[in-house]
C-alpha positions in Angstrom: -43.4 37.7 -51.0 -46.2 35.0 -51.3 -46.3 33.0 -54.6 -49.7 34.6 -55.5 -48.4 38.1 -54.9 -45.2 37.5 -56.8 -47.2 36.3 -59.9 -49.4 39.4 -59.7 -46.4 41.7 -59.5 -44.9 40.1 -62.6 -47.9 40.5 -64.9 -47.5 42.7 -67.9 -43.7 42.2 -68.4 -42.7 41.7 -72.0 -39.8 39.7 -73.4 -38.1 43.0 -74.2 -38.4 44.0 -70.5 -36.7 40.8 -69.5 -34.0 40.9 -72.2 -33.1 44.5 -71.3 -32.9 43.7 -67.6 -30.6 40.7 -68.3 -28.3 42.6 -70.6 -28.0 45.6 -68.3 -27.4 43.2 -65.4 -24.6 41.7 -67.5 -23.0 45.1 -67.9 -24.2 46.2 -71.3 -24.6 49.9 -71.9 -27.8 51.3 -73.3 -26.4 51.6 -76.8 -25.1 48.0 -76.7 -28.5 46.8 -75.5 -30.2 48.7 -78.4 -27.8 47.1 -80.9 -28.3 43.6 -79.4 -32.1 43.9 -79.5 -32.4 45.9 -82.7 -34.1 48.9 -81.2 -33.3 52.5 -80.6 -31.4 53.6 -77.6 -34.3 55.9 -76.8 -36.7 52.9 -76.7 -34.3 51.1 -74.4 -34.2 54.0 -72.0 -38.0 54.4 -72.1 -38.4 50.7 -71.2 -36.0 51.1 -68.3 -37.8 54.1 -67.0 -41.1 52.2 -67.2 -39.7 49.2 -65.4 -38.4 51.5 -62.6 -41.8 53.2 -62.4 -43.6 49.8 -62.1 -41.4 48.8 -59.2 -41.0 52.2 -57.6 -37.2 51.8 -58.1 -35.0 54.9 -58.3 -32.2 53.2 -60.2 -32.0 50.5 -62.9 -29.8 48.6 -60.4 -32.7 48.5 -57.9 -35.0 47.3 -60.7 -32.5 44.5 -61.5 -32.4 43.6 -57.8 -36.2 43.4 -57.8 -36.3 41.3 -61.0 -33.8 38.9 -59.6 -35.5 38.7 -56.2 -38.9 38.1 -57.8 -37.7 35.5 -60.3 -38.5 37.6 -63.4 -34.8 37.0 -64.4 -32.3 34.6 -62.9 -28.5 34.8 -62.5 -28.3 31.7 -64.7 -30.0 33.6 -67.6 -27.5 36.5 -67.2 -24.6 34.1 -67.3 -26.1 32.2 -70.2 -26.3 35.3 -72.2 -22.7 36.2 -71.3 -21.4 32.9 -72.7 -23.9 32.4 -75.5 -22.1 31.8 -78.8 -18.7 31.7 -77.1 -16.6 28.6 -77.1 -15.5 27.8 -73.5 -12.2 25.9 -73.4 -11.3 23.8 -70.4 -7.6 23.1 -70.0 
């Protein structure tokens, strides 16, 4: 996808959109995402449906693949959220 097209396809995405995609990609369930972001589980599900609709994706996994491929989220952000607040010990 050309740079200009990619930027156009990423317009209108909110911080919540990105955070939900990152958390789901990290394995969080909808109720855990809701707790983490202080919103209702219904809101989380509605945002997921809207994201899938925007990208014509049939599953949230497909939407995550698109978000990763388009640069909306990165694997580094997913890993960062996984280890955020945890002390990592090296032996």
